[in-house]
C-alpha positions in Angstrom: 210.1 64.1 34.3 207.6 61.2 34.0 204.7 63.5 33.2 202.0 63.0 30.6 200.2 66.0 29.1 196.8 65.5 27.5 195.0 68.3 25.6 191.2 68.3 26.0 188.3 70.6 25.5 189.6 74.0 26.7 192.0 72.3 29.2 195.3 70.5 29.7 195.3 67.5 31.9 198.6 66.5 33.6 199.3 62.9 34.7 202.2 61.5 36.7 203.8 58.2 35.8 204.7 56.4 39.0 205.6 52.9 40.0 201.9 52.0 40.7 200.7 53.4 37.3 199.6 56.7 35.7 198.0 59.0 38.3 196.1 62.3 37.7 198.1 65.2 39.0 196.1 68.4 38.1 194.2 70.1 35.4 194.7 73.6 33.9 191.7 75.4 32.2 192.4 77.2 28.9 190.6 79.8 26.8 190.5 77.5 23.8 191.2 73.8 22.9 194.9 73.3 22.1 195.6 72.0 18.6 199.2 71.0 19.3 201.3 70.3 22.4 205.0 69.9 22.7 207.5 69.6 25.6 211.2 70.6 25.7 213.5 67.6 25.8 215.2 67.2 29.2 218.7 68.8 29.6 219.6 66.6 32.5 218.1 68.9 35.1 216.4 67.2 38.1 213.8 70.0 38.4 210.2 68.8 38.2 209.1 72.1 36.7 208.1 71.7 33.0 207.0 74.3 30.6 205.3 73.2 27.4 204.5 74.9 24.1 200.9 75.1 22.9 199.3 76.0 19.6 196.3 77.8 21.0 193.8 80.1 19.1 196.1 80.5 16.1 199.3 81.3 18.1 202.1 79.7 20.0 202.5 80.3 23.7 204.3 78.7 26.6 202.4 77.2 29.5 203.9 77.0 33.0 202.4 73.7 34.1 203.1 74.5 37.8 201.4 77.9 38.0 199.1 77.6 35.0 200.4 80.9 33.6 200.3 81.4 29.8 203.0 83.5 28.2 202.2 86.1 25.6 202.1 84.9 22.0 205.4 83.9 20.5 204.7 83.4 16.8 201.2 84.6 15.8 199.3 83.6 12.7 199.5 86.2 9.9 196.1 85.0 8.7 192.7 86.4 9.9 191.6 82.8 10.1 192.9 81.2 13.3 192.2 77.6 12.3 195.1 75.3 11.5 193.8 75.1 7.9 194.7 78.8 7.3 197.9 77.8 5.4 196.2 76.0 2.6 195.9 72.8 4.6 199.5 73.0 5.9 199.4 72.3 9.7 201.8 74.1 11.9 204.9 72.2 12.8 205.9 71.6 16.4 209.0 69.5 17.0 211.0 68.8 20.2 214.8 69.3 19.6 217.3 67.7 22.0 220.2 69.6 23.5 223.5 69.9 21.5 226.9 71.6 21.9 225.4 74.5 20.0 222.3 75.2 22.1 220.2 73.7 24.9 216.9 71.8 24.3 214.4 73.7 22.1 211.0 73.3 20.4 210.8 74.1 16.7 207.6 75.7 15.6 206.4 77.0 12.3 204.1 79.7 11.0 203.7 79.4 7.3 207.2 79.4 5.8 208.8 80.8 8.9 210.2 78.8 11.8 211.4 79.5 15.3 213.5 77.6 17.8 211.9 78.3 21.2 213.7 78.1 24.5 210.7 77.2 26.7 212.6 78.3 29.9 213.2 81.8 28.4 216.9 81.9 29.2 218.2 82.3 25.7 217.0 84.2 22.7 214.7 82.5 20.3 216.2 81.8 16.8 214.5 82.2 13.4 214.7 80.1 10.3 212.7 79.9 7.1 211.7 77.5 4.2 210.8 78.2 0.6 207.2 77.3 1.4 205.2 76.1 4.4 206.5 72.7 5.5 204.2 69.6 5.8 206.6 68.0 8.2 210.0 68.6 9.7 212.4 66.1 11.3 215.6 66.6 13.3 218.1 64.2 11.8 221.7 64.0 13.1 223.0 67.6 12.6 220.3 68.7 10.2 216.6 69.7 9.9 214.9 67.9 7.0 211.6 69.5 5.9 209.1 68.1 3.5 207.6 70.9 1.4 204.9 70.4 -1.2 207.4 70.2 -4.1 210.7 69.6 -2.5 212.7 68.3 0.4 214.7 71.1 2.1 217.7 70.5 4.4 219.0 73.0 6.9 222.1 73.0 9.0 221.0 72.6 12.6 223.8 74.8 13.8 223.4 77.9 11.7 219.8 77.2 10.6 220.7 78.1 7.0 219.5 75.9 4.0 222.2 73.8 2.6 220.5 71.4 0.1 217.2 70.8 -1.7 215.7 67.9 -3.6 212.9 68.6 -6.1 210.0 66.2 -5.9 206.3 66.8 -6.5 203.3 65.6 -4.5 205.0 65.2 -1.2 202.5 64.3 1.5 204.6 62.9 4.4 208.1 62.5 5.8 209.7 60.1 8.3 213.3 59.5 9.3 215.1 56.7 11.2 218.7 55.8 12.1 219.9 52.3 11.3 222.4 51.0 13.9 223.9 54.4 14.5 223.4 58.1 13.9 225.8 58.0 11.0 223.4 55.9 8.9 220.2 57.9 8.6 217.4 57.1 6.3 214.6 59.5 5.3 211.4 58.2 3.7 209.4 60.7 1.6 205.9 59.7 0.8 203.8 60.9 -2.2 200.4 59.7 -3.4 202.0 57.3 -5.8 205.3 56.2 -4.2 207.7 56.3 -1.3 211.2 57.6 -2.0 214.2 56.8 0.2 216.9 59.4 0.9 220.1 58.2 2.5 222.7 60.5 3.9 226.2 60.1 2.5 228.4 59.6 5.5 230.0 63.0 6.5 233.4 61.3 6.7 233.2 60.4 3.0 232.0 63.9 2.1 234.9 65.5 4.0 237.5 63.1 2.4 236.2 63.9 -1.1 236.4 67.6 -0.4 240.0 67.3 0.9 241.0 65.3 -2.1 239.8 68.1 -4.3 241.5 70.7 -2.1 238.2 72.2 -1.1 239.3 72.8 2.4 236.9 75.6 3.4 233.9 73.5 2.6 235.4 70.5 4.3 235.9 72.6 7.5 232.4 73.9 7.2 231.0 70.4 7.0 233.0 69.5 10.1 231.6 72.5 11.8 228.0 71.4 10.9 228.6 68.0 12.5 230.5 69.3 15.5 227.4 68.9 17.8 227.3 65.2 16.8 230.9 63.9 16.9 229.8 60.4 15.9 228.9 61.8 12.5 232.6 62.6 11.8 233.5 58.9 12.4 237.2 59.4 13.0 237.7 62.6 10.9 240.1 64.8 12.9 239.2 68.5 12.6 242.6 69.6 13.7 244.2 67.5 10.9 241.9 69.1 8.4 243.0 72.6 9.6 246.6 71.4 9.4 246.3 70.3 5.8 244.6 73.6 4.9 247.4 75.5 6.6 250.1 73.7 4.6 248.1 74.2 1.4 247.9 78.0 2.1 251.6 78.2 3.0 252.6 76.4 -0.2 250.7 79.0 -2.1 252.3 82.0 -0.4 249.3 82.9 1.8 251.3 83.1 5.0 248.9 85.1 7.2 246.0 82.7 6.6 248.3 79.8 6.9 249.6 80.6 10.4 246.0 81.2 11.6 245.1 77.7 10.4 248.2 76.3 12.2 247.0 77.8 15.4 243.6 76.2 15.0 245.3 72.9 14.2 247.4 73.3 17.4 250.6 72.4 15.5 253.7 72.6 17.7 255.1 76.1 17.6 258.7 75.0 16.7 257.4 73.3 13.6 255.5 76.4 12.4 258.5 78.7 13.1 260.7 76.2 11.3 258.9 76.9 8.0 260.5 80.4 7.9 264.3 79.6 7.9 265.0 82.7 5.8 264.0 85.1 8.6 265.2 83.1 11.6 268.3 84.1 13.6 271.1 81.6 13.0 272.0 81.2 16.7 268.7 80.0 18.2 269.4 77.7 21.1 267.1 74.9 20.0 266.6 72.9 16.9 263.7 73.5 14.6 262.2 70.5 12.8 261.4 70.3 9.1 257.6 70.3 9.0 255.7 67.2 8.0 251.9 67.6 7.7 249.3 65.1 9.0 248.6 64.2 5.4 252.1 62.9 5.0 253.2 65.7 2.7 256.6 67.1 3.7 257.3 70.8 3.2 260.7 72.0 2.0 261.3 75.4 3.5 262.2 77.7 0.6 264.3 80.8 0.3 262.1 83.9 0.6 263.0 87.2 -1.1 261.3 90.5 -1.9 257.6 90.8 -1.3 257.3 87.2 -0.2 259.8 87.8 2.5 257.9 90.8 3.7 254.6 88.9 3.8 256.2 86.0 5.6 257.9 88.2 8.2 254.6 90.0 8.8 252.7 86.7 9.2 255.4 85.2 11.5 255.4 88.3 13.6 251.6 88.2 14.1 251.8 84.5 14.8 254.5 84.9 17.5 252.4 87.7 19.1 249.4 85.3 19.3 251.4 82.4 20.8 253.9 84.4 22.9 252.4 83.2 26.2 252.6 79.6 25.1 256.2 80.1 24.0 257.1 81.6 27.4 255.4 78.7 29.3 257.1 76.1 27.2 260.5 77.8 27.5 260.2 77.8 31.3 259.5 74.1 31.4 262.2 73.1 28.8 264.9 71.0 30.5 267.4 71.9 27.7 267.8 75.4 29.1 270.3 75.5 31.8 269.5 78.9 33.3 266.7 81.4 33.5 268.9 83.8 31.5 269.0 81.4 28.6 265.3 81.0 28.8 264.8 84.8 28.7 267.1 85.0 25.6 265.2 82.3 23.8 261.9 84.0 24.4 
C-alpha cells in the first residue's frame, strides 16, 4: 500500500510513498524499541489498512497502524532474558510469506526451535511448525521453507509445514536463495566461515517422473500436492494423469476399491472405468464400453474374474457407481444415442 514503516526509539514511524516523494504520515509510540518489523504481503485488497508484526520486549505482537492498538503477545520468549541474544545468539526469524492456494498471506516468526505462521488480520488460525534447533535464517523458496540451522539445512513442505529433507553441514552462518529465470530453477547459497555451498533444487518434474518410473505413485502424488500452490514447478506434469497411472497399477494388482477411487480423482470417463469389469456387466447394455487405455500408453486387457476377486471387484464397482451416479444420470440425459426417456431410465 505504498507505506514505509521505520522502527525507532520506542516508536514506529509511518511514511507514505507518493508521486512527489516520501511523506511522513504519522507516528505511533511504543513501550519499547522494536527489534524486528514485518508486514504481511498484499493479497490484492485495495484497503489501506495495514497490520504489521513486531518483535517487542521479547515477544511478538500485531500492531494496527491505523489505531495504534497492540495485540496481546502471540509467541512469547520462554527465556527470562528478553533480549534477542537469549537463544545462544540466534536471532528470532521474521519472514513475510506471500499468498498461495493453500493459505492467504502470512508472516513466519520463530521462538527458539518453534515457528508460527501468523495471519496478521486475525481471520484464520495461526499454524505451528518446528525445527530440530533454532534457525539462523529461513527463506521461502517455491513450495518450501528452507532453514539454516547451526549444523544442517532443513527443508519443510510449505503446505503441510512438515520437514521433508535435511542436509548435514557444520558451521552454517547465513543462507540466501534466488530464482534463476523462473521459479523452477532455484538456487540456495549456504555460507560457513570457510566456504559457500550451493544447493540446487532438482526440478519437481524430474523427481515425479523418477518416482513414476519406479512405481512409487504415492510419493509422486505427494510431491505433486506439495507443488500444487506453485503450478509452474510441475512444468507440465499432469496430476490427473499421475492419478490415472496409479489407478491402473492398483487395478492390475487386484486392489479394485483403491483403484476406482484413483480413477475418480483422475476424472477418467465413466464408461472406460466400467468397461474394466466385463465379468460383472449385463450383456445387454445399450451403449458400447471401450477397452481402457491409460495415459501412460499401457493398455489393459479386462480379465475374467472369479471367486474372491469377483466379489471384491463387484463391491468396488458398486461403490464407484454410487459415487458417480449423478454424473451418469446427467450424461445419460444428454446422450443423443438414446431415443427416448424410457431408454435413458433403463440405462441408468
